[in-house]
C-alpha positions as CSV (number, residue, x, y, z in Angstrom):
1,M,77.9,104.1,72.3
2,E,80.2,106.6,70.6
3,W,82.3,107.9,73.0
4,S,83.9,110.3,71.0
5,N,80.9,112.4,71.7
6,V,81.3,112.7,75.2
7,T,82.6,115.8,76.8
8,G,85.3,115.6,79.5
9,Q,82.6,117.4,82.0
10,E,80.1,114.2,81.2
11,L,82.8,111.7,82.0
12,W,83.5,113.6,85.0
13,D,80.2,113.7,86.1
14,A,79.6,110.0,85.3
15,L,82.8,109.0,87.1
16,R,81.8,110.8,90.3
17,E,78.6,108.3,90.4
18,V,80.3,105.2,89.2
19,E,80.4,102.6,92.0
20,L,84.0,102.4,93.1
21,V,82.8,99.5,96.0
22,R,83.0,97.0,93.2
23,R,85.7,94.6,92.3
24,P,88.2,95.3,89.7
25,R,87.9,94.1,86.2
26,P,89.5,90.9,86.2
27,A,93.2,90.7,85.7
28,L,92.8,88.5,82.3
29,E,90.4,90.8,80.7
30,F,92.8,93.7,81.7
31,F,95.8,92.8,80.4
32,T,94.9,91.4,77.1
33,G,93.5,93.2,73.7
34,F,96.2,95.7,73.1
35,S,96.7,97.8,69.8
36,I,97.9,101.1,68.7
37,P,95.1,104.0,68.2
38,K,94.9,104.7,64.3
39,N,94.1,108.6,65.0
40,Q,93.3,111.2,67.8
41,T,89.8,110.9,67.4
42,K,90.4,107.0,68.2
43,W,92.6,107.4,70.9
44,T,90.3,110.3,72.8
45,S,87.3,107.6,72.2
46,R,89.3,105.1,74.0
47,L,90.8,106.7,76.8
48,K,87.3,107.8,78.1
49,C,86.2,104.6,77.5
50,N,88.7,102.9,79.2
51,V,88.7,105.5,81.7
52,Y,85.2,104.7,82.9
53,Y,85.1,101.2,82.4
54,Y,88.4,100.5,84.1
55,I,88.4,103.1,86.7
56,N,88.6,100.7,89.6
57,N,92.0,98.7,88.3
58,Y,93.2,102.3,87.6
59,L,92.8,103.5,91.3
60,L,94.0,100.1,92.4
61,L,97.0,100.8,90.5
62,L,97.7,104.1,91.9
63,A,97.1,102.8,95.5
64,L,99.8,100.0,94.8
65,A,102.4,102.5,93.2
66,L,101.8,104.9,95.9
67,G,102.1,102.4,98.5
68,G,105.7,100.3,97.0
69,F,107.3,103.7,96.9
70,M,106.3,104.9,100.4
71,A,106.5,101.5,102.1
72,R,109.8,102.5,103.8
73,R,108.3,106.1,105.0
74,P,105.1,105.2,107.4
75,L,104.1,109.2,107.6
76,G,104.6,109.1,103.7
77,L,102.4,106.2,103.3
78,V,99.4,107.2,106.0
79,G,99.8,110.3,103.9
80,A,99.1,108.4,100.8
81,A,96.2,106.7,102.4
82,V,94.5,109.7,103.3
83,A,95.3,111.5,100.1
84,L,93.5,108.3,98.6
85,C,90.3,108.6,100.9
86,A,90.1,112.5,99.8
87,L,90.3,111.4,96.2
88,L,87.7,108.7,96.3
89,S,85.5,111.3,98.8
90,L,84.7,112.8,95.1
91,N,82.7,110.0,94.7
92,D,79.3,109.9,95.8
93,P,78.9,106.4,96.3
94,F,82.1,105.8,98.3
95,A,81.0,108.9,100.0
96,A,77.9,107.9,100.8
97,A,79.0,104.2,102.0
98,V,81.4,105.9,104.1
99,N,79.2,108.5,105.4
100,D,76.3,105.3,106.4
101,A,79.5,103.3,108.5
102,S,80.4,106.7,110.0
103,V,76.7,106.8,111.3
104,R,76.2,103.0,112.2
105,G,79.3,103.0,114.2
106,L,78.0,106.4,116.4
107,R,74.5,104.5,116.6
108,R,76.1,101.3,118.7
109,V,77.3,104.2,121.3
110,Y,75.4,107.3,120.9
111,P,72.3,105.8,119.4
112,T,70.5,109.6,119.7
113,A,73.2,111.5,118.2
114,A,73.6,109.0,115.6
115,N,69.5,109.6,114.6
116,A,69.8,113.4,115.0
117,L,72.9,113.3,112.7
118,R,71.7,111.4,110.3
119,G,68.5,113.3,109.6
120,S,70.4,116.4,109.0
121,L,73.2,114.8,106.0
122,G,72.4,115.6,102.9
123,A,71.5,113.2,100.5
124,Y,72.8,111.2,97.5
125,P,70.6,110.7,94.9
126,S,70.2,107.6,93.3
127,Q,73.0,107.1,90.9
128,G,72.8,108.1,86.8
129,T,75.3,107.4,84.7
130,L,76.2,108.7,80.9
131,G,73.2,108.2,78.4
132,V,73.6,107.5,75.1
133,G,74.6,110.7,73.6
134,G,73.3,112.4,76.5
135,P,74.9,114.4,79.7
136,A,75.1,112.8,83.1
137,R,72.9,113.9,85.7
138,R,74.9,116.1,88.4
139,S,75.0,115.0,91.8
140,S,74.4,117.0,95.1
141,G,76.9,117.5,97.9
142,G,76.1,115.3,101.1
143,K,78.8,114.8,104.1
144,V,81.7,112.7,105.2
145,L,82.2,111.4,108.5
146,F,79.6,114.1,109.8
147,L,81.8,116.9,107.8
148,R,80.6,118.8,104.4
149,R,82.1,117.2,101.8
150,P,84.4,120.2,100.4
151,L,85.9,120.5,104.1
152,F,86.7,117.1,104.4
153,I,88.2,116.7,101.3
154,L,90.0,119.9,102.0
155,L,91.5,118.9,105.3
156,A,92.2,115.5,104.2
157,A,94.7,117.1,101.6
158,A,96.0,119.3,104.1
159,A,96.7,116.5,106.2
160,A,98.0,114.3,103.9
161,L,100.6,117.3,102.7
162,C,102.0,117.5,106.1
163,L,102.2,114.0,106.5
164,W,104.3,114.0,103.3
165,W,106.2,117.2,104.5
166,R,107.2,115.7,107.6
167,S,108.3,112.3,106.0
168,S,110.7,114.2,103.3
169,A,109.2,111.8,101.2
170,W,108.7,114.3,98.1
171,L,110.7,112.1,95.6
172,R,109.3,108.8,96.6
173,L,106.0,110.5,96.2
174,A,106.5,111.7,92.8
175,G,107.6,108.5,91.7
176,G,104.7,106.8,93.0
177,L,102.7,109.6,91.1
178,L,104.9,109.2,88.0
179,L,103.9,105.5,87.7
180,G,100.8,105.2,89.6
181,V,99.2,108.0,86.9
182,G,101.7,106.9,84.0
183,L,100.7,103.1,83.9
184,P,96.7,103.7,83.7
185,L,97.3,106.1,81.1
186,L,99.2,103.7,78.9
187,H,97.0,101.4,79.4
188,A,94.0,103.7,78.4
189,T,95.8,104.2,75.3
190,L,96.7,100.9,73.9
191,R,93.9,98.6,75.7
192,S,91.0,98.1,72.9
193,P,87.6,98.4,74.4
194,N,85.7,95.4,74.2
195,L,81.8,95.3,73.7
196,K,81.3,95.0,77.3
197,A,83.3,98.1,78.2
198,R,81.3,100.1,75.0
199,L,78.0,99.0,76.5
200,A,79.1,99.7,80.0
201,S,77.4,103.1,80.0
202,P,74.0,101.7,78.8
203,Q,73.7,99.4,81.2
204,G,74.8,101.7,84.3
205,E,71.8,103.5,82.9
206,F,69.3,100.6,82.9
207,R,70.4,99.8,86.4
208,A,70.2,103.2,88.0
209,V,66.4,103.6,86.0
210,W,65.3,100.1,87.7
211,R,66.8,101.2,90.8
212,G,64.6,104.1,90.7
213,Y,61.4,102.6,89.6
214,Q,62.5,100.1,92.7
215,A,62.4,103.1,95.2
216,D,59.3,104.8,93.6
217,T,57.6,101.4,94.3
218,L,58.6,101.2,97.9
219,R,57.3,104.5,98.6
220,H,54.4,104.0,96.9
221,D,53.9,101.3,98.7
222,F,54.7,102.3,102.0
223,T,52.1,105.5,101.3
224,L,49.3,103.3,101.3
């Protein structure tokens, strides 16, 4: 796949649909194969490819950096966790997984209310990733913890800011963000994309099509 042809909006749409619940890439693969990009075009292409392929590793680095800087500030640490939850909620599979878990938990206590809420929740479509030279498919809204996703993200961000303000850990927060964003950016700049990284998007597209085919088959069998 030619990542230089992928726009920022297409990359953002793809990141919203990638599965964040999977394991990060192996450390041996993550910390090998570095080189300096030859020109700006190579750099932007490499950056987009690595961000898409190593997004779970980069989020783990961000979480570790914030956790390390906020370790001695409990309120700041809780604020970092809330902020990360708000960030991850921008991702459709993560939001859907959190929503399903909350519905299952409520069902154990109030089955009737859980069934009513499940019927009113916004649906998340089948995942789609960047196609070869084509735009990513957009996703719908949905809910997180029974709240509209934009409202949940807004409330979570406000809660995180309040916790950081109460903890007076702004310097620690700045250090954590600088390290948690700077290291992934440096890695994405210097890590040469391997063959698996270049084929990650077409493989994801095939899996998405296959899942859609299976879902259509199940619905067809059920109607029969």
